[in-house]
C-alpha positions in Angstrom: 79.7 -61.7 24.0 78.0 -64.9 23.1 81.2 -66.4 21.9 83.1 -65.4 25.0 80.4 -66.8 27.2 80.0 -69.9 25.1 76.2 -69.5 24.8 73.8 -69.0 22.0 71.7 -66.3 23.8 71.7 -63.9 26.8 68.8 -64.5 29.2 68.6 -60.8 30.4 70.4 -58.0 28.6 70.7 -55.0 30.9 72.5 -51.8 30.2 74.5 -50.9 33.3 73.6 -47.2 33.3 71.5 -44.7 31.4 73.4 -42.9 28.6 72.2 -39.3 29.0 73.0 -38.6 25.3 70.8 -41.5 24.0 67.0 -41.6 24.5 66.1 -44.8 26.4 63.6 -45.6 23.7 66.5 -45.9 21.2 68.5 -48.1 23.5 65.7 -50.4 24.3 64.7 -50.5 20.7 68.1 -51.7 19.7 68.1 -54.5 22.3 64.6 -55.4 21.2 66.1 -56.1 17.7 68.5 -58.5 19.4 65.4 -60.2 21.1 63.8 -60.6 17.6 67.0 -62.0 16.3 67.1 -64.6 19.1 70.3 -63.4 20.7 68.6 -62.0 23.8 65.6 -63.4 25.7 64.6 -60.5 27.9 65.4 -56.8 28.6 66.4 -55.3 31.9 67.4 -51.9 33.1 69.8 -50.6 35.8 69.7 -47.6 38.1 67.1 -45.7 36.2 64.2 -43.6 37.5 60.5 -44.1 37.4 59.9 -41.9 34.3 62.7 -43.7 32.4 61.2 -47.1 33.3 57.8 -46.0 31.9 59.3 -44.7 28.7 61.3 -47.9 28.2 58.3 -50.1 28.8 56.4 -48.5 25.9 59.0 -49.9 23.5 59.4 -53.4 24.8 58.4 -55.3 28.0 61.0 -54.8 30.8 61.5 -57.8 33.1 63.7 -56.5 35.8 65.5 -53.4 37.3 68.9 -53.8 38.9 69.2 -51.2 41.6 70.7 -50.8 45.0 68.3 -51.7 47.8 69.1 -52.4 51.4 68.1 -51.4 54.9 70.1 -48.2 54.5 69.4 -47.6 50.8 65.7 -47.3 50.5 65.1 -44.5 47.9 63.7 -47.1 45.5 60.6 -47.4 47.7 59.4 -43.8 47.0 58.6 -43.9 43.2 60.6 -46.6 41.5 59.3 -49.7 43.3 55.6 -48.7 42.9 56.1 -48.1 39.1 58.0 -51.5 38.8 55.1 -53.3 40.5 52.5 -51.5 38.4 54.3 -52.7 35.3 55.2 -56.2 36.5 59.0 -55.5 36.7 61.0 -57.4 39.2 63.8 -55.9 41.3 67.4 -57.3 41.2 68.7 -55.8 44.4 72.4 -55.2 44.7 74.3 -53.7 47.6 72.1 -55.6 50.1 74.9 -55.5 52.7 75.9 -52.0 51.5 79.3 -53.2 50.4 79.9 -54.9 53.8 78.9 -51.8 55.9 75.9 -53.6 57.4 77.3 -57.1 57.3 78.3 -56.9 61.0 81.9 -57.7 60.0 83.1 -54.3 58.9 85.8 -52.5 60.9 87.3 -49.0 60.3 90.7 -50.5 59.5 89.6 -52.6 56.5 89.4 -49.9 53.8 92.5 -49.5 51.7 93.4 -46.9 49.0 92.5 -49.3 46.2 89.1 -50.1 47.8 85.9 -48.4 46.6 84.9 -48.0 50.2 88.0 -45.8 50.9 86.2 -43.1 48.9 82.6 -43.9 49.6 80.8 -41.2 51.7 79.2 -43.7 54.0 82.6 -45.1 55.0 84.1 -41.7 55.9 84.7 -40.0 59.3 81.6 -39.3 61.3 79.4 -40.9 58.6 81.0 -44.2 59.3 80.6 -43.8 63.1 76.9 -43.1 62.7 76.4 -46.0 60.3 78.3 -48.5 62.5 76.0 -47.4 65.3 73.1 -48.5 63.2 74.8 -51.9 62.7 75.2 -52.3 66.5 71.4 -51.5 66.9 70.7 -54.2 64.3 73.1 -56.6 66.1 70.8 -56.5 69.1 67.9 -57.5 66.9 70.0 -60.3 65.3 71.1 -61.6 68.6 67.5 -61.9 69.8 66.8 -64.0 66.8 69.9 -66.1 67.0 71.1 -64.7 63.7 73.9 -62.5 62.4 73.6 -58.9 61.3 74.2 -60.0 57.7 71.4 -62.5 57.9 69.0 -60.0 59.3 69.9 -57.5 56.5 69.4 -60.1 53.8 66.2 -61.5 55.3 64.8 -57.9 55.5 65.2 -57.5 51.7 63.7 -60.9 51.0 60.7 -59.9 53.2 59.9 -56.9 51.1 58.3 -59.0 48.4 58.5 -62.0 46.2 59.4 -59.8 43.3 62.7 -58.7 44.9 65.8 -60.8 44.3 68.9 -60.0 46.4 72.3 -60.3 44.8 74.9 -61.5 47.4 78.6 -61.6 46.8 81.0 -63.7 49.0 84.7 -64.2 48.7 84.8 -66.8 51.5 82.9 -70.0 52.0 81.9 -69.1 55.6 80.4 -65.8 54.4 78.5 -67.7 51.7 77.2 -70.1 54.2 76.1 -67.2 56.4 74.3 -65.5 53.5 72.5 -68.7 52.6 71.3 -69.1 56.2 69.2 -65.9 55.7 66.9 -68.0 53.5 65.8 -69.9 56.5 65.2 -66.8 58.6 61.5 -65.8 58.4 61.0 -62.4 59.9 57.8 -61.8 62.0 55.9 -58.6 62.1 57.6 -57.9 65.5 61.0 -58.6 63.9 60.3 -56.1 61.1 59.2 -53.5 63.6 62.3 -54.0 65.7 64.5 -53.7 62.5 62.7 -50.5 61.5 63.3 -49.1 64.9 67.0 -50.0 64.8 67.6 -48.7 61.3 64.8 -46.3 60.3 64.4 -45.3 56.6 66.7 -42.4 55.9 68.9 -43.0 59.0 72.1 -43.7 57.0 74.8 -41.0 57.0 76.2 -40.1 53.6 75.2 -40.8 50.0 75.7 -44.2 48.6 78.2 -42.9 46.0 80.6 -40.0 45.7 79.0 -36.8 44.3 80.5 -37.2 40.8 79.0 -40.7 40.6 75.6 -39.7 42.1 75.0 -37.2 39.3 75.3 -40.0 36.8 72.5 -42.0 38.3 69.1 -41.5 36.7 67.6 -43.2 39.7 68.6 -40.4 42.0 67.0 -37.6 39.9 
C-alpha cells in the first residue's frame, strides 16, 4: 500500500468493517505493530458499536470512528457518540447527504440498475416518497436562510460538534462549490429547532442498507 500510494506511512489506518471471526483486540494489536514499525501513525475504526470501541481502545488509542451520520441517520447519537466523546475519539461522518437523498437534487428517475441506490431501502417506493417529503420540509428551512438543502444538511452535521468531520463527495464543480458554501453557514438555535421540526430524529423511512448488509454492521447491533 505504501508503494502504491508513494508514501512512507499511513496517517490513519482504519479497517472498513469488523470481521466477526476475529476479535477486535487482535486486529487492533496487529495495526499497533505497524504503528511501532513506523508504517502507520494512528488507528481508526469504521462502523463498529460502543462495546467494540471500548475493547479496541484497551489495546491502543483510537483516534477516529468512520460512521454514517446525517440528519436522517442518527443512530450514532444513542450509544456510540457518547462513548467516542468519553474516549476522545473523533467522528469521520460519511453519508452526510445520505447518498444524495437529502441533497435537494435527487429525483425518482435518477437511480439506475448499477447504482447502489436502486437497491437501497430508503430509495424504494413509499419510503422514497416519505423521505423526499422530509427534503421538501428542509427546503423551506433552507429557503428561509438563503441556502440550499445540501448546505443545511452539511451545516447541521458541522453544528453537532468540533469533533465531527463530514466527508463530502462531489463529481461536479458546482456541487463542490455548494458543499463548501456550507462552511459559511452558521446555524442559530432557531435554525436548529426548525431543522429538527422538519426532519425529526427517526423520521426517515427505511434502513440505510439492505437487510443482508445491515446484519454485517457491528454499529447496528
